[in-house]
C-alpha positions in Angstrom: -0.1 -0.2 -0.3 1.2 3.7 -0.4 0.4 7.0 1.9 -1.2 9.8 0.5 1.6 12.1 1.2 5.3 10.3 1.6 7.6 13.4 1.9 7.0 13.1 5.5 9.0 12.3 8.9 9.3 8.6 9.4 9.4 7.4 13.2 10.5 3.6 13.7 10.0 1.9 16.8 11.8 -2.2 17.4 12.0 -4.4 19.9 13.8 -7.7 20.0 14.7 -7.4 16.2 18.1 -8.4 15.5 20.2 -7.4 17.9 18.3 -4.6 19.2 16.4 -4.8 22.7 14.6 -1.8 22.0 15.1 1.7 19.8 12.8 4.5 18.5 14.5 6.4 15.8 13.2 9.2 13.5 14.3 10.4 10.2 13.4 12.8 7.7 13.4 12.5 3.6 16.7 12.7 2.1 20.0 10.8 3.2 20.2 9.3 6.5 23.3 7.7 7.7 23.6 5.2 10.4 27.1 5.7 11.9 29.1 3.3 13.7 31.2 0.6 14.3 30.4 -3.4 13.3 28.3 -4.9 15.8 26.7 -1.4 17.0 23.1 -2.8 15.7 22.8 -0.8 12.4 22.3 -3.8 10.1 19.6 -4.7 12.7 17.7 -1.5 12.5 17.8 -1.8 8.4 16.3 -5.3 8.9 13.6 -3.8 11.6 12.8 -1.2 8.9 12.7 -4.1 6.2 10.1 -5.9 8.2 7.9 -2.9 8.6 7.9 -2.2 5.2 6.8 -5.8 4.2 10.2 -8.0 4.2 10.0 -11.2 6.0 14.0 -11.3 6.1 14.5 -10.1 9.6 15.7 -12.2 12.6 14.2 -12.2 16.3 16.7 -11.3 19.2 18.4 -14.6 20.3 16.8 -14.5 23.8 13.2 -13.5 22.8 10.3 -15.3 21.4 8.6 -12.3 20.2 9.5 -9.1 18.4 7.7 -6.1 17.2 8.3 -3.1 14.8 6.1 -0.3 14.0 6.7 2.4 11.4 5.0 5.8 11.2 4.4 8.3 8.3 2.6 11.1 8.6 -1.1 9.8 10.1 -0.5 6.1 8.9 1.3 3.5 11.2 2.3 0.2 10.1 3.2 -2.6 12.2 4.6 -6.2 12.5 5.0 -8.7 14.9 7.4 -11.5 14.8 7.2 -14.8 16.8 9.3 -17.6 17.1 7.4 -20.8 16.0 9.8 -23.9 16.0 13.2 -23.3 14.2 11.2 -20.6 12.2 9.9 -17.0 12.7 6.6 -16.0 11.6 5.3 -12.2 10.9 1.8 -10.8 11.4 0.6 -7.5 11.2 -0.2 -4.7 8.6 3.3 -3.7 6.6 3.9 -1.1 4.4 3.9 -3.6 1.4 1.8 -6.4 0.6 4.3 -8.1 -1.4 7.9 -7.5 -0.6 9.5 -9.2 -3.5 10.4 -5.9 -5.4 11.6 -4.2 -2.3 13.7 -7.5 -1.3 15.5 -7.4 -4.5 15.7 -4.0 -5.5 15.4 -1.6 -2.7 16.8 -3.6 0.5 20.3 -3.6 -1.0 22.4 -4.9 2.2 25.1 -7.3 1.9 22.9 -10.6 1.4 20.8 -8.8 -1.4 20.2 -11.3 -3.9 21.0 -8.7 -6.8 24.4 -7.5 -5.3 25.2 -11.3 -4.8 24.4 -12.3 -8.4 26.7 -9.9 -9.9 29.4 -11.2 -7.4 29.0 -15.0 -8.3 28.3 -14.4 -12.1 24.7 -15.8 -11.6 21.9 -15.2 -14.3 21.2 -11.6 -14.0 18.0 -12.1 -16.3 16.5 -14.3 -13.9 17.0 -11.8 -11.1 15.7 -8.8 -13.2 12.4 -10.6 -14.5 11.6 -12.8 -11.2 9.0 -10.2 -10.1 7.6 -11.0 -13.5 5.3 -13.8 -13.8 6.6 -15.2 -16.8 5.1 -18.8 -16.6 1.6 -16.8 -16.3 2.3 -14.8 -19.3 3.6 -17.7 -21.4 0.6 -19.8 -20.3 -1.6 -16.8 -21.5 0.1 -16.5 -24.9 0.0 -20.4 -25.0 -3.8 -20.1 -24.5 -4.1 -17.5 -27.0 -2.2 -19.2 -29.6 -4.7 -22.2 -29.2 -7.3 -19.7 -29.6 -5.8 -18.0 -32.8 -5.5 -21.7 -34.4 -9.0 -22.6 -33.8 -10.1 -19.3 -35.6 -7.5 -19.6 -38.5 -8.9 -23.2 -38.9 -12.4 -21.6 -39.2 -11.3 -18.7 -41.6 -10.2 -21.4 -43.9 -13.5 -21.6 -45.4 -13.7 -18.0 -46.2 -12.8 -18.3 -49.9 -15.3 -21.4 -50.1 -17.9 -19.3 -48.5 -17.4 -16.4 -50.7 -17.7 -18.9 -53.8 -21.0 -20.6 -52.0 -22.6 -16.9 -51.5 -21.9 -15.8 -55.2 -23.4 -19.5 -56.5 -26.3 -19.0 -54.2 -26.9 -15.0 -55.3 -26.3 -16.3 -59.1 -29.1 -19.2 -58.4 -31.7 -17.0 -56.7 -31.5 -14.7 -59.7 -32.0 -17.8 -62.1 -34.9 -19.1 -59.8 -36.5 -15.7 -59.8 -36.4 -15.9 -63.6 -37.8 -19.2 -64.1 -40.4 -18.4 -61.7 -41.6 -15.4 -63.5 -41.6 -17.4 -66.7 -43.8 -20.3 -64.9 -46.2 -17.6 -63.8 -46.7 -16.4 -67.2 -47.1 -19.9 -68.7 -49.4 -20.6 -66.1 -51.6 -17.3 -66.7 -51.4 -18.3 -70.4 -52.9 -21.9 -69.8 -55.5 -20.7 -67.6 -56.7 -17.9 -70.1 -57.0 -21.0 -72.6 -58.9 -23.5 -70.3 -61.2 -20.4 -69.6 -61.9 -20.0 -73.3 -62.7 -23.8 -73.8 -64.0 -24.7 -70.6 -67.4 -26.6 -70.6 -69.9 -26.8 -67.6 -70.9 -30.5 -67.5 -70.5 -31.8 -63.9 -69.5 -35.3 -64.8 -67.0 -34.0 -67.1 -65.6 -31.7 -64.6 -65.4 -34.1 -61.8 -63.4 -36.5 -63.8 -61.1 -33.5 -64.9 -60.8 -32.6 -61.4 -60.0 -35.8 -60.4 -57.1 -36.2 -62.9 -55.7 -33.0 -62.2 -56.0 -33.9 -58.3 -54.0 -37.3 -58.7 -51.2 -35.4 -61.2 -50.9 -32.5 -58.7 -50.2 -35.2 -55.7 -47.8 -36.7 -58.2 -45.8 -33.7 -59.2 -45.5 -33.2 -55.2 -44.1 -36.6 -54.7 -41.9 -36.4 -57.5 -40.6 -32.9 -56.1 -40.8 -34.6 -52.5 -38.9 -37.6 -53.7 -36.0 -35.2 -55.5 -35.3 -33.0 -52.6 -34.8 -36.3 -50.3 -32.6 -37.7 -52.9 -30.5 -34.3 -52.9 -30.6 -34.5 -49.2 -29.3 -38.0 -49.0 -26.4 -37.1 -51.5 -25.8 -34.2 -49.1 -25.9 -36.2 -46.1 -23.4 -39.0 -47.6 -21.0 -36.4 -48.4 -21.1 -34.7 -44.5 -20.7 -38.4 -43.7 -17.6 -38.9 -45.7 -16.2 -35.4 -44.6 -16.7 -36.5 -40.9 -15.1 -39.7 -41.2 -12.4 -38.3 -43.1 -11.6 -35.7 -40.3 -12.2 -38.1 -37.4 -9.5 -40.5 -39.4 -7.0 -37.5 -39.8 -7.2 -36.7 -35.9 -4.0 -37.8 -34.0 -3.7 -40.8 -32.3 -4.5 -40.0 -28.7 -3.1 -43.0 -27.0 0.5 -42.0 -27.4 0.2 -39.6 -24.5 -1.9 -40.7 -21.5 -3.6 -37.6 -19.7 -3.3 -39.7 -16.5 0.6 -39.8 -16.8 0.6 -36.2 -18.2 -0.9 -35.1 -15.2 1.2 -37.3 -12.8 4.2 -35.7 -14.2 2.9 -32.1 -14.1 1.8 -32.7 -10.4 5.4 -34.1 -9.8 7.0 -31.0 -11.4 4.7 -28.6 -9.4 5.7 -30.4 -6.3 9.5 -30.2 -7.3 9.1 -26.6 -7.9 7.6 -26.2 -4.4 10.6 -28.4 -2.9 13.0 -26.4 -4.8 11.6 -23.0 -3.6 11.5 -24.4 0.1 15.0 -25.4 -0.2 16.1 -22.2 -1.8 14.4 -20.3 1.1 16.2 -22.4 4.0 19.5 -22.1 2.2 18.9 -18.3 2.2 17.8 -18.2 5.9 21.2 -20.0 6.5 23.0 -17.6 4.6 21.6 -14.7 6.1 22.5 -16.1 9.8 26.2 -17.1 8.7 26.8 -13.4 7.0 25.1 -11.7 10.6 27.6 -13.9 12.2 30.5 -12.7 10.5 29.3 -8.8 10.7 28.9 -9.5 14.5 25.3 -8.2 14.4 24.1 -11.1 16.4 26.5 -10.4 19.5 24.2 -12.0 21.7 23.9 -15.1 20.0 27.7 -15.4 20.0 27.8 -14.5 23.7 25.4 -17.3 24.5 27.3 -19.8 22.4 30.6 -19.3 23.9 28.8 -19.1 27.4 30.4 -15.8 28.0 29.1 -14.2 31.1 29.9 -10.5 32.3 33.7 -10.1 32.4 34.4 -13.1 30.4 37.5 -15.4 30.8 40.7 -14.6 29.8 40.7 -17.1 26.9 37.7 -15.7 25.4 39.2 -12.3 25.7 42.1 -13.6 23.7 40.5 -15.0 20.9 41.5 -13.6 17.7 39.0 -11.1 15.7 38.9 -13.7 12.8 37.3 -16.5 14.9 33.4 -17.1 14.6 31.5 -19.0 17.1 29.7 -21.8 14.8 25.9 -21.2 15.5 25.3 -24.9 14.9 27.8 -26.6 17.2 29.3 -23.8 19.4 32.9 -24.5 18.3 35.4 -21.9 17.0 35.8 -21.5 13.3 37.8 -19.3 11.0 35.8 -16.5 9.0 37.3 -17.9 5.9 36.0 -21.3 6.7 32.2 -19.4 7.2 32.6 -17.5 4.1 33.7 -20.7 1.9 30.7 -22.7 3.3 28.4 -19.4 2.4 29.8 -19.4 -1.0 29.2 -23.0 -1.4 25.6 -22.8 -0.2 25.1 -19.7 -2.6 26.4 -21.8 -5.5 24.2 -24.7 -4.4 21.3 -22.2 -4.2 22.1 -21.1 -7.8 22.3 -25.0 -9.1 18.5 -25.2 -7.4 17.3 -22.1 -9.2 18.6 -23.4 -12.5 16.7 -26.9 -11.7 13.4 -24.9 -10.8 13.7 -22.8 -14.2 13.9 -26.3 -15.9 11.1 -27.5 -14.0 8.9 -24.6 -14.7 9.9 -25.0 -18.4 8.9 -28.8 -18.3 5.4 -27.7 -16.5 4.5 -25.3 -19.3 5.5 -28.0 -22.0 3.2 -30.6 -19.9 0.3 -28.0 -19.6 0.6 -27.5 -23.4 0.6 -31.2 -24.2 -2.6 -31.6 -21.9 -4.2 -28.9 -23.6 -3.7 -30.2 -26.9 -5.0 -33.6 -26.0 -8.2 -31.8 -24.4 -8.8 -30.2 -27.4 -8.6 -33.0 -29.6 -10.7 -34.8 -27.3 -13.5 -32.0 -27.6 -13.0 -32.1 -31.4 -13.5 -35.7 -31.5 -16.4 -35.7 -29.3 -18.0 -33.0 -31.5 -17.2 -34.8 -34.6 -18.6 -38.3 -33.2 -21.9 -36.6 -32.0 -22.0 -35.0 -35.6 -21.4 -38.5 -37.2 -23.9 -40.2 -35.0 -26.4 -37.6 -35.9 -25.8 -37.4 -39.7 -25.8 -41.4 -39.6 -29.4 -41.1 -38.0 -30.8 -38.4 -40.6 -29.4 -40.5 -43.4 -31.1 -43.4 -42.4 -34.5 -41.5 -42.0 -34.3 -40.0 -45.2 -33.7 -43.5 -46.9 -36.8 -44.5 -45.2 -38.7 -41.8 -46.7 -37.3 -42.0 -50.0 -38.8 -45.7 -50.2 -42.1 -44.5 -49.0 -42.2 -41.8 -51.6 -41.1 -44.2 -54.1 -44.1 -46.9 -53.4 -46.3 -43.9 -53.4 -45.0 -42.7 -56.7 -45.8 -46.1 -58.2 -49.4 -46.2 -56.7 -50.7 -42.9 -58.0 -48.9 -43.7 -61.6 -51.4 -46.8 -61.5 -54.2 -44.7 -60.7 -53.5 -42.0 -63.1 -53.4 -44.4 -65.8 -57.0 -45.9 -64.7 -58.5 -42.4 -64.8 -56.6 -41.6 -67.9 -58.0 -44.6 -69.7 -61.4 -43.6 -68.4 -60.9 -40.3 -70.0 -60.2 -41.6 -73.3 -64.0 -42.4 -73.5 -64.8 -38.6 -73.4 -65.0 -36.6 -76.4 -62.0 -34.6 -78.3 -62.9 -31.4 -76.4 -62.8 -32.9 -73.1 -59.5 -34.6 -73.8 -58.4 -31.3 -75.1 -59.3 -29.9 -71.6 -57.8 -32.9 -69.7 -54.6 -31.9 -71.3 -54.9 -28.1 -70.6 -55.7 -28.9 -67.0 -52.9 -31.2 -66.9 -50.5 -28.3 -68.2 -51.7 -26.0 -65.9 -51.4 -28.2 -63.0 -47.8 -28.9 -64.2 -47.0 -25.2 -64.4 -48.2 -24.5 -60.9 -46.5 -27.5 -59.6 -43.2 -26.0 -61.5 -43.8 -22.5 -60.0 -44.3 -23.9 -56.3 -41.3 -26.2 -56.6 -39.2 -23.2 -58.0 -40.4 -20.9 -55.2 -39.7 -23.7 -52.6 -36.4 -23.9 -53.8 -35.9 -20.5 -54.0 -37.0 -20.2 -50.4 -34.3 -22.9 -49.5 -31.5 -20.9 -51.3 -32.6 -17.9 -49.6 -32.1 -19.6 -46.1 -28.9 -20.9 -47.0 -27.8 -17.3 -48.6 -28.6 -16.0 -45.2 -27.2 -18.7 -43.3 -24.1 -18.0 -45.6 -23.9 -14.3 -44.6 -24.6 -14.9 -41.1 -21.5 -17.3 -41.2 -19.7 -14.4 -43.2 -20.4 -12.0 -40.6 -19.2 -14.4 -37.6 -16.1 -15.1 -39.9 -15.6 -11.2 -40.0 -15.9 -11.1 -36.4 -13.4 -14.0 -35.6 -10.9 -12.2 -38.2 -11.2 -9.1 -35.8 -10.9 -11.2 -32.9 -7.7 -12.9 -34.5 -6.5 -9.5 -35.0 -7.0 -8.6 -31.2 -5.4 -11.9 -30.5 -2.3 -10.7 -32.6 -2.1 -7.7 -30.6 -2.6 -9.6 -27.3 0.0 -11.9 -28.2 2.3 -9.0 -29.2 1.7 -6.9 -26.1 2.5 -10.1 -23.9 5.6 -10.9 -25.8 6.4 -7.4 -25.7 5.8 -6.9 -21.9 8.4 -9.3 -21.2 10.8 -7.9 -24.2 10.4 -4.4 -22.9 11.0 -4.9 -19.3 14.3 -7.2 -20.6 15.2 -4.3 -23.1 14.6 -1.6 -20.1 16.7 -3.3 -17.3 19.6 -3.5 -20.0 19.2 -0.2 -21.0 18.8 1.4 -17.6 21.8 -0.6 -16.1 24.1 0.4 -18.9 23.1 3.9 -18.6 23.5 4.3 -15.0 26.6 2.1 -15.0 28.2 4.6 -17.8 27.1 7.5 -15.3 28.5 5.9 -12.2 31.7 5.0 -13.6 32.1 8.5 -14.7 31.5 9.7 -11.5 33.7 6.9 -9.4 36.6 7.3 -11.8 37.8 3.8 -11.8 41.1 4.4 -13.9 41.3 1.1 -15.6 37.8 0.4 -16.1 36.9 1.4 -19.6 33.0 0.2 -19.6 30.9 -2.3 -17.9 27.9 -3.1 -19.6 25.1 -5.9 -20.2 24.5 -7.4 -23.7 21.2 -9.0 -24.1 21.4 -12.3 -26.1 18.7 -14.7 -27.6 19.0 -18.2 -27.9 16.4 -21.2 -28.8 15.0 -23.4 -25.9 12.9 -26.4 -25.9 13.0 -29.3 -28.3 11.6 -30.3 -31.7 8.2 -28.4 -32.4 8.7 -26.7 -29.1 11.2 -24.1 -29.1 11.1 -20.5 -28.0 13.0 -17.6 -27.7 15.0 -17.0 -24.3 16.8 -14.1 -23.4 20.2 -13.9 -21.6 22.1 -11.4 -20.2 25.8 -11.3 -20.3 27.8 -9.1 -18.5 30.7 -7.6 -20.1 33.9 -5.5 -18.3 36.2 -3.7 -20.7 39.3 -2.3 -18.8 42.0 -0.2 -20.5 45.6 -0.6 -19.6 48.3 2.0 -19.0 49.0 2.0 -22.7 45.4 3.0 -23.7 44.7 -0.4 -25.3 41.5 -2.3 -23.9 40.7 -5.9 -23.1 37.5 -7.8 -21.7 38.0 -9.0 -18.3 35.3 -11.2 -16.0 33.9 -10.7 -12.8 36.2 -13.1 -11.0 39.1 -10.3 -11.7 37.1 -7.5 -10.2 38.3 -6.0 -7.1 35.7 -6.4 -4.2 35.0 -2.6 -4.4 34.2 -2.5 -8.1 32.2 -6.0 -7.8 30.1 -4.1 -5.0 29.4 -0.9 -7.1 28.3 -3.1 -10.2 26.0 -4.8 -7.7 24.7 -1.8 -6.6 24.2 -0.5 -9.7 22.3 -3.6 -10.8 19.9 -3.2 -7.9 19.4 0.3 -8.5 18.6 -0.7 -12.3 15.9 -3.2 -11.1 14.7 -0.4 -8.6 14.0 1.9 -11.8 12.8 -0.7 -14.4 10.2 -2.5 -12.1 9.2 1.4 -10.8 9.8 0.3 -7.4 9.7 3.9 -6.1 6.0 4.3 -7.1 5.2 1.6 -4.4 8.1 2.3 -1.9 10.2 5.5 -1.6 12.9 4.2 0.2 16.5 2.5 -0.4 18.3 0.9 2.2 22.2 0.2 1.9 24.6 -1.7 4.0 28.2 -3.3 4.0 30.0 -0.7 1.4 33.0 -0.8 3.4 34.9 -2.4 0.4 34.5 1.2 -1.4 36.5 4.2 -0.5 34.9 6.9 1.3 34.8 9.2 -1.4 33.3 7.1 -3.9 30.8 5.6 -1.2 29.6 9.5 -0.8 29.3 9.9 -4.7 27.3 6.8 -4.9 24.9 7.5 -2.0 24.3 10.9 -3.5 23.7 9.4 -6.8 21.1 6.8 -5.5 19.2 9.7 -3.6 18.5 11.0 -7.0 16.3 8.2 -7.5 15.0 7.0 -4.0 13.1 9.7 -1.6 14.5 8.2 1.4 17.9 6.6 1.6 19.3 4.8 4.8 22.8 3.7 4.5 24.9 2.3 7.4 28.5 3.5 7.4 31.4 3.4 9.3 32.5 6.7 11.1 35.3 7.5 8.5 33.2 6.8 5.4 30.3 8.9 7.0 32.5 11.8 7.2 32.9 11.9 3.3 29.2 12.9 3.0 28.2 16.4 3.7 26.9 18.0 6.9 23.4 18.2 5.6 22.5 14.6 5.7 21.1 13.4 9.0 23.2 11.1 11.1 22.2 8.8 13.8 24.5 7.2 16.0 22.5 5.5 18.9 20.5 2.7 18.0 
């Protein structure tokens, strides 16, 4: 969360945090310097401040089961309570930030900060920058959109055929209009001729009416029979197309959904295990580093069994000796540092395995989605096939019934015509005219019925055309969404590289490292994934260019950097993440610690530079380093 007005006094009260028993500190916007020697609770105060701001990386005082920290800005107060739960520490309350990930990575730049350490170890810098971005969710969304786009593209494949169908139907409609008009004119002519030759004998008219009725019925049966036969042919074509589509569907037995789901569950569980291990290792690293810096003096004293006035032997222990917090024995600082380095390397290995597991999750999810799409398609086709076969069988039955009815009518018409032959010539002429009029009427009705069917098909085709137009628009929207999603990742990567390179150039110019010509990140692309499942993956390559006394330049590695140079590069990398992810919009704080490897003048210049981008800069410095900063900056000497 954010406060309405952040440019205000900040008050922090902490109890039982790190090495702090109780303290109250107040500071204004700007640069606040925590001045003191090692083991004076400066780092503990920074951890307390981090806790109030939302981080979960603070530790309780060794002899306390509960601690508390509150931060007040203006009219708002944010409070966290820490409690010991077994070997872990849990935090409750209402912190400044609901999600501290960005701040932990790019605002809380203490010695154990992952962005700083990633530079020192030569880790994957892209992974650090992109960690706050849920790339897995973005890629899953892209995969879903691509599947939708494929479905739409398949439907749009009928667009050309649909245009031809509409054109043919429009031409057929025009032809039928012309034929209907001709049939209407012919009927009018025959009716006029009948009118001029009609006789009034009821018996004769009765015979003519019966014959006309039979012939009308026969023509109707013929028309229905023709229609049913056309329908049968269309149904047989549809059935063949559906069976062909079913045959073309890939075999689903190659991938068992249950096996894939089991593998997917295993990968997800492995990711959770890896993240748990990484968090545990990070906690161990923080404890060891705090022991090295002497911040947890109470823990050290408790392990040594030191009482007030301590033994002479304890007082004679060398400064480089550290009490192992696991067994209480004295070990050298170099041994602890080597262990920490080994743990960090192992954590980097776990992070790489986590990335591979996440890639596997994406691949398995995609395969499951494909299987589900095929199953859905198979169900749809099978349902259509079942319906089509049923309609075909019903149509065959209707055709058989109509053929039987047609034969019956022909026999009856033959009988009536034989009777009509006994009538005089004029009656015979009237019979023929009525028959012709009946045929003209039936032909007109048939043409009108066909026109109606053509119009229905034309309406359906036009509706489908409108649907395809909407689909085409949706495909364009999907293309834009995919471009935006891919561009989101690309923009963050590009902005991160640009920010780092720009700030690194400016910082090097300010700090004047004489033999470093340039430090920059190169963003490269590589292909990942197997056959048929390849994607572009970016890499961040850190380049260090040095200059010799003669003016020639050569490329060096992180391993050959001095401690001061590594620390500066790590801090600038953290600052780049702070700017790229707009952390200042959520959190106007930047916390700095463990800058002793950098000389005083450069520390002063670097802190001033950081303050250009963060409203509140709180930095822990030794007295001699603090003296290089101007007197206008607040100093806190007692915590």
